[in-house]
KOLLO-683709 format. One line per 5 residues: number of its first residue (from 1); their letters; for each residue y, x, z of C-alpha. Coordinates in nm, 4 decimals. Layout:
<nodes>
NUM = A = Y,X,Z; ...
</nodes>
This chain:
<nodes>
1 = MAQHN = 12.9524,19.2269,10.4189; 13.2119,19.2482,10.6930; 13.1861,19.5965,10.8045; 13.0697,19.4337,11.1563; 12.7744,19.2793,11.0375
6 = DTGNK = 12.7168,19.6454,10.8324; 12.7298,19.8512,11.2012; 12.5384,19.5625,11.3645; 12.2424,19.5693,11.0996; 12.2082,19.9399,11.1256
11 = AEEMA = 12.2624,19.9188,11.5363; 12.0079,19.6917,11.5840; 11.7680,19.9126,11.2562; 11.8537,20.2438,11.6068; 11.6799,20.0178,11.8190
16 = ATFLL = 11.3925,19.8943,11.6797; 11.3472,20.2214,11.6156; 11.4704,20.3799,12.0360; 11.2214,20.0589,12.1138; 10.8938,20.1709,11.8828
21 = KKGYS = 10.9750,20.5379,12.0063; 10.9443,20.3286,12.3184; 10.6315,20.2075,12.3154; 10.7562,19.8283,12.1995; 10.5627,19.6533,11.9781
26 = ILDRN = 10.8854,19.4678,11.8265; 10.7869,19.0898,11.6917; 11.0203,18.8928,11.6250; 11.3505,19.0210,11.5049; 11.6530,18.7911,11.4630
31 = YVFGK = 11.5048,18.6017,11.5873; 11.6754,18.1765,11.5970; 11.6655,17.8382,11.7891; 12.0471,17.6208,11.6859; 12.3176,17.7108,11.7623
36 = GEIDI = 12.1733,18.1045,11.9563; 11.9522,18.4115,11.8140; 11.7900,18.6941,11.9716; 11.8129,18.9509,11.7904; 11.4701,19.1441,11.9111
41 = IALKD = 11.1810,19.0288,12.0457; 10.9415,19.3193,12.2421; 10.6053,19.2947,12.3597; 10.5286,19.6675,12.6447; 10.3155,19.6814,12.9684
46 = NWLVF = 10.2534,19.2948,12.9147; 10.6340,19.1520,12.8975; 10.7793,19.0488,12.6314; 11.0955,19.1626,12.6615; 11.4021,18.9638,12.5096
51 = IEVRA = 11.6836,19.2261,12.3963; 12.0252,19.1599,12.2465; 12.2268,19.4970,12.0819; 12.5845,19.4988,12.1370; 12.7482,19.8541,11.9446
56 = RSEVV = 13.0906,19.9724,11.9273; 13.2329,20.2367,11.7653; 13.4892,20.3536,12.0114; 13.4721,20.2696,12.3809; 13.8654,20.2957,12.4356
61 = YGFPE = 13.8437,19.8948,12.5614; 13.5136,19.8483,12.6940; 13.1235,19.9163,12.7565; 12.9021,19.7003,12.4370; 12.7636,19.6387,12.7758
66 = QTISK = 13.0437,19.5149,12.8926; 13.0869,19.1873,12.5673; 12.8491,18.9631,12.6954; 12.9989,18.6534,12.8425; 12.8145,18.4160,13.0511
71 = AKASL = 12.7986,18.1814,12.7582; 12.6413,18.4441,12.5559; 12.3789,18.4851,12.7934; 12.3009,18.1604,12.8088; 12.2607,18.0376,12.5068
76 = IMKTA = 12.0018,18.3348,12.5344; 11.8199,18.2336,12.7660; 11.7973,17.8771,12.6478; 11.6846,18.1028,12.2599; 11.4625,18.2518,12.4851
81 = ENYIY = 11.3309,17.9293,12.6231; 11.2233,17.7586,12.3042; 11.0226,18.1308,12.1254; 10.7884,18.1014,12.4655; 10.7926,17.7215,12.4453
86 = QKDWR = 10.6193,17.8161,12.0724; 10.3885,18.1042,12.0843; 10.2066,17.9393,12.4363; 10.3872,18.2168,12.5968; 10.2271,18.1915,12.9899
91 = GKIRF = 10.3171,18.6146,13.1137; 10.6555,18.7568,13.2256; 10.9371,18.7406,13.0979; 11.3043,18.9373,13.1059; 11.6044,19.0220,12.9685
96 = DIIAI = 11.7082,19.3808,12.8234; 12.0700,19.5107,12.6051; 12.0424,19.7563,12.3625; 12.3889,19.9727,12.4239; 12.4770,20.1888,12.1505
101 = VVGQN = 12.8623,20.3551,12.0998; 12.8541,20.4901,11.7444; 13.0975,20.7479,11.6066; 13.1908,21.1103,11.6976; 12.9299,21.0798,12.0483
106 = FEIRQ = 12.6602,20.8791,11.9771; 12.4875,20.6937,12.2786; 12.2185,20.4954,12.3362; 12.1013,20.2986,12.6549; 11.8914,20.0067,12.7884
111 = FEDVF = 11.9963,19.8405,13.0377; 11.6874,19.6509,13.1811; 11.6453,19.2282,13.3564; 11.9707,19.2188,13.2978; 11.9986,18.7799,13.3524
116 = F = 11.8149,18.5527,13.4843
</nodes>
């Protein structure tokens, strides 16, 4: 397995643990529709939250949250639309990013309601 895949899997595990500690219920992980994938789908306070996890080993070339392109955001939203339809969800939704910097100075941050 490529090192970046291993880092991504570890980051998703860290993100899930982080969310559980904050009171989120994890509904789905790695939800795929077409070419899109949503890393984590969670529920908190009647909000359905679609979460993209981004990780970097260093920030020399930018922070993890800066690596999501407009095309990637659009793909996430289309995948979320399918999930909402499949589950017949009629409540509130939002899109979050969990950014993780691994290395000497481990840091995890959550950005809420980042795109719509």
